N, C-alpha and C positions, 0 to 999 in steps of 0.2 A: 504493500500500500504506500503510495507516494506521501511524503511528509511536506506539507506546505506551511510556510510561515507568513502570516499577515502582519505587517508593521503598521501599527496605528489602530486605536480603538474608538475612533469617531464613527459617525454613521456609515461612511463608506467602508471603513475597515471591518466593522461588525457585519454589515450586509454581505460584503464579499466573503468573509469567513464562513458565514452560514451557507452561502450559495455554493462555495467550494466543498464544504462539508457534505452537502446534499448529493454531491457526485461520488461520494464514497472515499474521500481522501482524509488522511489524518491532518489536522490543522492546529497550529499554535498561534495565538495572538501575542505579539510582543509590543508593549507600549509603555510610555512613561505615565500616562494619565488614563484613567478608566471612569466609566459613569458613576456618579454618586448623586446624592440628593441636592436640590437647589439650596437648601438651608445650610449646607455644610461646605459646599464647594468654594474654594478660595478664588475670588475674582482677580487677585493680583498675580499669584503664582501660577494659575491655570488659565490665564487670559489667552494663551496660544492654543489651548484645547478648545477648538472652535465649536464643536457640536452642542455642548450644553448651553451656549449663548444664542443659538438660533431661535427663530420665532416659535415654531417652524410651521410653514404652510406651503400649499401647492397653489401657484398662481397661473393664470392664463397668460401665455406668451405666444402670440401667433408667429409661426416661423416664416422667415423671409429669405433664408439662404441655406445651403447644405448643412452647415454646422448647426444652425438652429433647428433644422428638420431632424437631425440626429438626436438632438437634445429633446425635442418634442416627443419623439418616439420613446425615448427613455422615460420621460415624465408619464406617458400613457401606461407604460409597463409598470411603473411604480404605483400609479393610481390603482391599477387592477390588483396588484399585490397587497397594497394597503387595505383595500376593501375586503380581500380574502382573509387577511390577518385579523381585521376588526371583527369579522363574522365568527371566527374561531376563538379569538382571545379578546374579549371586551376589556380585559385588564391591561392591554398592551400600550395604552396611552394615545390611541388614535381616535379622533372624532370626525365624522363626516358632517358637513354643514354647507351652507351657501357661501360662495365667494362673490364679493362685489368689487367691481372696478369702476373708478371714476377718473376721467381724464379731462384736465382743463384745456389742453391744446392737443387733441388727438391728431396723429399723422394719418396718411392715406391708408396704411395697413389696417388700422383700427376702423376708420370710416368705411372701409370696404368689407368689414367683417359682418356678414349676414348670419342669420340663424341657420340657414342651409349650409353655408361655408363652415360654421362652427361644428355642425353635426358631422360633416365630412372629415374634419380634423379630430374627431373623436371626443369632442367636448360635450359632456353630458349636462343636461338641464340648462342649456344656454338660453338666455333671453335678453334681448336688447331692452334697456330701460327707457321709459317715456320721459319727455321733457319735465313733466311734473314730479317725477321721482328723483330728479337730480338736485344735489345741493347747489347753493348759490356759487357761481363761478365755474361750474362743471359743464362741459359741452357734450360729453359722451359718456355712457355708462352701460354696464351689462352685469348680469349675474349668472352663475353657473354652479354646478355641484363640485365640491372639492373636499379636501381633508386638511386637518391640522393635527399636530402632535404635541404632547407635552414631552420635550426632549429628554428630560431626566427620567421620566417613567419609561418612555419608548426605548431609549438606549440601554437602560438597565434590563428591560425585558429581553432585548436581543442578546445581551451578554449572558443572561441566565439560560436562555434557550441554547445558546452555543455550548455552555458548560454542561448542561444536562444531557446533551447529545454526544458528549465525549470529547469536546474541544478542550485544549489546554491553554492556560493563560500565564504569561510571565511579565512581571513589571520590571522593565529595564529602560535606561536612557541610552539611546543609540546615536553615535556621532556620524556613522557612515553605514548605509544599508549593507554594504558588502561584508562588513565584519560579522554579520549574522551567520554567514555560510561556514564560519570557523567555530561557532559555538557548539557546545555539546548539549543536546536535548534528550529528555527522557524518551521521546518518541523516535529518536534516531536522527541521522544526518538530514540536512535541509535539501530537498530536491528543487524547490523553487520558492522565490520570495515575492510577495505582493507588497509594493510600496504604496500604502494608503496613508501616508504621513501628513497629508494636508498641504504642507508647504514644500514638500520635496526636500532635497538636499543639494544646495549649491546650484539650483536651477536659476539661471540669470533672467528668465522670463517671469519669475514669481515676484509678486509684491503683495502687501497686505492692504486690505480695505477696512478701515476702522468703522465700526458701527456703534452708535449709542442709541439705546432704547430705554424704556421705563416699564417695569413690571408693576401693575396695579391690581388690586383685589376686585375691581369692578368687573362683573361678567358682561359678555357680549355674545349674542346668538349667531354671529356670522364673522367671517374675516373680511376686512374692508381695506382696499388699497386705493389711494388717491395719488395720481401723478400730477404734480403742480406745474404750472406754466414756467416757473423759474428753474425747473429741473430737480427740485427737492421732492421728497416723498412723505406722505402721511398715511399711516396704516395701523391696523390692530390685528393681532393674532391671538385668539382665545386658546389657552392651553388646556383648560378643563382639568379633570382629575385633581382638583384643588390646587391648580397651578397658576391661577390668576389670568390676566390678559396682558400681552405685550403691546405697548404703544410705541410706535417708531415714526421715523428713524432716520439716521444719517448714513451716508456712504462717503467715506473720506479716504481716498487712495494715499498710501504711504504716510499716514498719520499714526505714529507709534504711541501717542499719549494714552496711558492706561486709565486716566482719571476722568470720571464723568463730570459733566458741566451742569450745574444747577440751572443756568440760563437756557441751555439746550433742552433740559427736561421741561421747563416751563413752556418753551416754544412748542415742543412735541405735543404736550397735553392740551395746550390751547388750540392748536390747529386741528387735533383730532376731535375735540369737543365741538368745534365749529362744524366739522363734517358730519358727526354723528352724536348729537347732543343727548340722545337717549341713554348713552353709556353712563352719564352722570347720576342717574337715579333720582330719587326724591329729594335728597339733600343737596343736589347740584354740585357735588365734589368728586374728585378722584381720591381713592385711598392708595397712596403710594407704598409699595412694598420694598422696591429696590431699583436703583439705577444699574443698568447693564451696559458694559463696554466689551465688545468682542472684536476679533480680528479675522476677517474672512480671507482665506487663502486664495488669492486671485492670480490668474496667469494670463499673460499676453498671448493672444492666439487661441485661448480656450484651454480646457482641461487637458492634461496629459494622460492618455489612455492607450498604452502600447507596450510591446514586449521589447526588452533589451538584453542582449547577451553580454556578460561582463566576465573578465578574467578567463579562467580555463573552462569555458563553456558553462558558466553559471547564468541562470536566467532570472531576470527581475521583470515583473509586470508592474508598470507604473499606473497608478490610478489616483491622481491628486490634482489640485488646482481648480476646484469647482466653484470658487467664489462663494456666493450666497445660495447656491442651488444644490447643495449636498443632499438634503433630504428629498427634494423634488425629483432628483435623478438617480437616487441611490440604488434602486433595484435594477434599473436599466444598466447602470455601470457595473453592478455585480454580475449581471448576465454576460456582459462583454468580457469581464475578467475571467469568468468560467470558460468562455469560448477560447480566449487566448491561452489559457492553461491547457485545455484539451488539445489545441493545435500543437503546443510545445511538446506535450507528453507523447503524442502520436501524430507527427506531421504527415505521415504517409496516408492517413485516412481522411477522406473528405466528409465533413460532418454537415448535417442540416443545421439551420438556425436553432439554437437551444433556448430561445426566449421563453418557450412554454414550460421549461423545467423550473426548478427552484425548490427551496426548502418548504416542507409542509409545516409551518410554524404552529 
């Protein structure tokens, strides 16, 4: 039985480990950081552990080029998987709800998006909003069926499933992925390494995108995203499972400041209350639980999802650099990792697309 090591225990690493495990391989996850409760995770020392700081939700992004079409297919695969997991495991931290999009200055791609086109793209429950349903300043809007996750609950669920299915876990800090090939593991030598480290190692195309959001106790029955005319964003992501609601948010390339800004918090809350005042409840206030600062691992040219042979015929499958779309694309990426692994282990065999496979979580 081949022994595969997955480097990284964020949503991409956990999903890939389970997907590979479903193919019958022995799998070990090596990581510095692992899922834990939101109440105890250290916002300073674990700021680079991206997955806990995600919203996290699935948004409508109409594809306009081959890269976006590939990502759209991955998001549909993830949508189907999330629905199946939610049906089998209500405790997994996944909630299905309506997603609402508001655009102050929609481009032609959105203006051309009809309900028929949305159905062709696999978008379920899509409906264009009428003028009277739009907040002041919004020119275009829609709603559709989507999902949100409580990332602490969901990632912990994935890790528990991985362990109970026989997976091994090792907490280590890694300086270079290639060093793992020389480690001694209980399961035996490493046959292949999956680099799901988020930021990669020494990849000159990588940069971080700082995001500040605010976690509030106020519930919200839907996830709402507003694209403002000035390029900023206003959104909410209900986490459910006693996880509150995320109000966001900023996108700041190459900003390494780990400290939240109270001024930014006030702006985020004010803008979202203006978009959806119902969230304030009867007292007209937000109940702030925590300011959140995270670093999205972003890559020029898009994610790296490919096979690389290093050293004396050692293979690394890279799966990192998804920016803020890790959860949205996670099971599509995991499928591709499994396909690359299968091709490496038996390159002489032509395989059909294996997207229909996957772990029965």
